[in-house]
VOSE-943803 format. One record per residue (C-alpha): x, z, y; residue in three letters. Coordinates in steps of 0.02 Angstrom, whole numbers, padded with zeros to 5 digits, always signed. Example, Ala and Ser with C-alpha at 12.3 -4.5 7.8 and 13.67 -1.06 7.14 Angstrom:
+00615+00390-00225ALA+00684+00357-00053SER
! end
This chain:
-01984+00269-00710UNK-01946+00130-00587UNK-01879+00171-00416UNK-01873+00072-00255UNK-01703+00061-00174UNK-01701+00065+00014UNK-01579-00028+00126UNK-01460+00083+00220UNK-01500+00071+00403UNK-01416+00170+00540UNK-01448+00137+00722UNK-01281+00143+00810UNK-01171+00138+00654UNK-01133+00249+00505UNK-01027+00405+00495UNK-00969+00532+00366UNK-00943+00711+00423UNK-00956+00653+00605UNK-00817+00523+00582UNK-00872+00347+00623UNK-00852+00230+00474UNK-00955+00076+00523UNK-00984+00038+00707UNK-01141-00036+00778UNK-01046-00202+00791UNK-01010-00196+00602UNK-00827-00147+00615UNK-00757-00035+00477UNK-00649+00106+00546UNK-00567+00269+00493UNK-00557+00232+00307UNK-00412+00292+00202UNK-00420+00150+00075UNK-00516-00013+00087UNK-00569-00102-00073UNK-00653-00272-00086UNK-00737-00334-00245UNK-00807-00505-00290UNK-00983-00491-00361UNK-00948-00638-00479UNK-00786-00565-00549UNK-00806-00378-00576UNK-00634-00370-00660UNK-00539-00390-00496UNK-00518-00298-00331UNK-00418-00306-00171UNK-00361-00146-00085UNK-00262-00113+00074UNK-00147+00035+00108UNK-00027+00105+00236UNK+00125+00194+00163UNK+00256+00296+00255UNK+00419+00385+00225UNK+00578+00451+00303UNK+00758+00412+00254UNK+00791+00399+00066UNK+00621+00427-00015UNK+00473+00356-00109UNK+00341+00294+00015UNK+00176+00388+00013UNK-00005+00358+00061UNK-00022+00535+00131UNK+00078+00693+00159UNK+00038+00755-00017UNK+00147+00626-00105UNK+00008+00509-00161UNK+00055+00336-00220UNK-00049+00179-00248UNK-00151+00190-00409UNK-00150+00032-00517UNK-00278+00021-00658UNK-00221+00005-00839UNK-00225-00167-00921UNK-00203-00261-00756UNK-00091-00385-00672UNK-00065-00341-00489UNK-00010-00452-00346UNK+00064-00337-00214UNK+00111-00399-00041UNK+00190-00282+00087UNK+00260-00298+00261UNK+00385-00159+00289UNK+00461-00099+00451UNK+00607+00024+00461UNK+00677+00090+00624UNK+00805+00225+00663UNK+00780+00371+00784UNK+00894+00298+00916UNK+00798+00134+00918UNK+00963+00043+00895UNK+00926-00023+00722UNK+00778-00099+00631UNK+00731-00195+00475UNK+00574-00297+00442UNK+00544-00368+00268UNK+00402-00444+00170UNK+00398-00406-00017UNK+00284-00501-00137UNK+00279-00432-00314UNK+00190-00459-00478UNK+00170-00293-00570UNK+00090-00275-00742UNK+00013-00114-00808UNK-00011-00087-00995UNK-00147+00015-01082UNK-00043+00175-01068UNK-00018+00154-00880UNK+00164+00097-00889UNK+00212-00019-00747UNK+00330-00167-00763UNK+00397-00272-00620UNK+00375-00453-00670UNK+00449-00525-00510UNK+00480-00486-00327UNK+00518-00604-00185UNK+00595-00530-00028UNK+00588-00615+00141UNK+00695-00538+00278UNK+00604-00560+00443UNK+00725-00460+00551UNK+00886-00371+00508UNK+00969-00275+00648UNK+01042-00136+00542UNK+01195-00063+00630UNK+01366-00111+00560UNK+01426+00005+00422UNK+01250+00055+00371UNK+01145+00000+00222UNK+00956+00013+00217UNK+00860-00045+00062UNK+00683-00049-00003UNK+00624-00098-00177UNK+00467-00082-00285UNK+00455+00087-00374UNK+00377+00072-00547UNK+00462+00216-00639UNK+00355+00361-00583UNK+00194+00433-00651UNK+00075+00327-00755UNK-00027+00200-00655UNK+00067+00240-00493UNK+00158+00114-00382UNK+00257+00130-00222UNK+00422+00081-00143UNK+00586+00172-00149UNK+00694+00171+00007UNK+00875+00217+00036UNK+00998+00230+00178UNK+01186+00246+00177UNK+01320+00258+00310UNK+01219+00360+00435UNK+01140+00530+00464UNK+01016+00461+00593UNK+00836+00470+00531UNK+00755+00308+00476UNK+00565+00293+00476UNK+00486+00173+00349UNK+00309+00103+00367UNK+00226-00020+00248UNK+00061-00113+00259UNK+00018-00157+00079UNK-00116-00266+00001UNK-00147-00254-00187UNK-00247-00379-00289UNK-00284-00308-00464UNK-00352-00418-00603UNK-00396-00359-00778UNK-00259-00417-00896UNK-00291-00372-01077UNK
! end
């Protein structure tokens, strides 16, 4: 039986469980993950994430340890701007990482390349702060691993990450 699809129309915006998602001026807000697809190429997507962590850790999407999910049989172009700052405000690091990550049929990740651009490095003398792609965890999961040495002061890490996934079989 044929059915007629109706356009979604909401005067004043659109919400889920009383949380505004689309405003009346067509702004998207309060979304955990944002994915864009091209209607001509259904084998590719773009998603945006915010990851966080403290000290030496693996950055997470949420407080439950979630990492970015990359589909099997894909090549992924991952671009992140990362900011790290210590509790005292006396040290900071800003880097941009651009990586190509492949995922095989079993969900195993492989780092093909990563380019690091240091935007600002004001890490205090005697301390070492590092961040690198993390591809050795669970199947189909990607994140960044961070480390600190030479200090006991807390370091907060924040990453804004954009992932472009394209089917790669």
